[in-house]
N, C-alpha and C positions, 0 to 999 in steps of 0.2 A: 454444395446444392441450396440454394434460396427460395426450397419454393416453399407453400405454406398451404393450408386449406383454408380458405378466407370460411369466418363467422356469418351467417345469415345476417343482417345487416334489422331486419323485423322479426316478431314472433310468425310461429307456423301460419296461426288464425288472422293477421292480419293484415290481408288483403281480401277477405271472404264482405260479400259471397261469389267474387268474382275468380277470385282464388280461393278451393276449398283448404281446410286448414290439412287433412290428411294426405293430401296430394303432394304442402308443400313440404309435411315433415317425410315421405319417403321419397320424394324427389329428391331432396338436399340432406338427406343422412345417409340413403342406400348408390341412391345412385349417383348424387355428387362425390358421392364419399369415396364412392369404390371406382370412380372414373380417376380420384386424383391419387389415389394408394396402386390402385395398375400401376398410370405415370411413374410413379414412384422409384414402383418394383423393374418397369422397363425400361428407365433410363438411370440406375443405379452403375455408377463403375463406367459408364462410359464416356468420350471423350466430351462429346455438348451436356454433360452435367452444367458445367455450371457457365453456361450460356441463360440469354433469357428466352422465354419460349418465342417472343418475336423470332428471334434471329434462330431457332430451332424453326419457326414455322416457315420460314423463306427458303429452306431448302428440306421440307419435307420431302419432296419424294426420292431423301437420299433417306429415310426412316422406315423401318420399319413401322409393321400393322401397331405396332403395341407402344408407340411413343406418338406414334399421328394420331388413332383412334382416342386413345385415355388424353392425352397431354390436351385433344383437343375437344374431348367432355371436360376436362378437371377449366380449362379457359374461357371455351363458349355457357355456360354457365355461371364462370363468373360476372359474366353482362350481363347475363338473365335477370338474375338476382337483382341488380342495379340500376335496371330498365325499368320497372317497377320498384312503387311505395303506395305505402296508406298514402298519403298524404298525394298521391298521383292524379294524370287525368289533366284536365281542363288542354291547355294549348300551351305552345312554349310562347315567352318572347325574346326582344330584343334580337342579337347578333343571329342565332341560330331561328326563328321567326323568317328573319330575315335572308337567309339564306337558302331557308325550304322554300320561302314563298318564286323564291328567284331560278330557282332547279326542279320543280314541280309545277308551280302555280298558286300553290294555294295548299294550306294543313291537310284541307280534304283529300287533295288529288294525292298526297304522300298517303294518307291511310289509306289509298283505294289498292293502290300502286303497290306497296308495303303488305296491305292484309289479302291481293291476289296474291303477291308471292309464296306468303305463307303456306293461306289453301290450296293452289295450288303444284307446290313441292310433292314430289308423288311421293309417298314410305315417310321415312324417317327424316328431318333433318331441323333447318333453319332455316328466317328468315331475315333480314341481314340488312340494318340504315348506315354506311360506311362513310367516311371523306376516302375519296380516290387524289391519289399523287400528286393532282392539280389544284384541291382545296375545294372539289367539288362534293358536294351531297347525291349516293346514288342507292337505289336499292336492287338488294341481291340475294337471290339467298342460294344454300349448299347443301348440300346432302353428310348425313350420316352424324357424323361429328367433327366434320369439316367444319373450316371458315376462311373467312374472303382475304386472310393474312398468308395463307397455306401457295405457296408456289404451285402446288394442282392445281388454280384456281380462273379463270380464264377473267374474271373478274376481281381484280384486288384492292384493298381498302384497308383501314383501320376504323373496325368495327365500334359504331358508337351508342348503336340498338339493337338487341337480339330478342329473338324469338323463336323459344324452342317448338317445335309441332312434331317429336314423337310422340308415339302416344304415350307413353309414359308419364310426360304433361296432365294430359285433362282430362283424362278414359273417366276416373272413375267419377268425377262429376259433369261431365262433359259426354261419354258414349263417344259414338262414330263423329259428332258434329265440331266436328272441329271447325268450321266456320263461328262457330258460339263462342266457342273459346278463344278466337282471334280476334271477334267484338270487344270482348273482356276485356283482353285487353288494354282497349284504348282506354279503359275507364282508371285503371291503374300504370301512366307510362311517366314514368320521371324525368320532369322535361330538364329538371331541375341536372338530372347525374345526366343526360343527353346534352345539354350545352354546355358543360362543365370537357364532357367529351367533346365534343367538336370544338373548341378555342383547345385543347388540348395535342386535337388530331390535324391542325388546319395550320 
């Protein structure tokens, strides 16, 4: 198996005050690590243990809950951490900016649609910016630890930015104020990473 647990690309306190250090530490070292450990245990000895996550997700409806939930949690959090940066915020440029304007009309419209997807996701889940099979940008959301690479989803594509809206992602700092957490996310978005993912996906 070629799966490994990724290092957090910045210090726990690097995103303060928008993302607090205590939440980041618990989220990464307990939740993300837990998903990885359980995924490794679930897939050990299975026929698809040497496949990529993308290949596994493309047939996720044939997998058990252990692989689906924990594989999703392992993958999704990697996107989430990289979607943020201490030097984030601001606005994208170049090819990504053009694609956003083409798909949504403006960056503000993308923020509005993405934020709405995050705020209205009932219960636990994720908001995503994806590149679909036609190379177009779309906003979608998924429940629990599902993601748009999974064949269980009605909207498929490659995630290039993700926001975790499970309560463990924000409750210590924002309590039940999910909209405030979603708004804070835009102050730390790593547009450079999103642009790299966009280029690779389309």
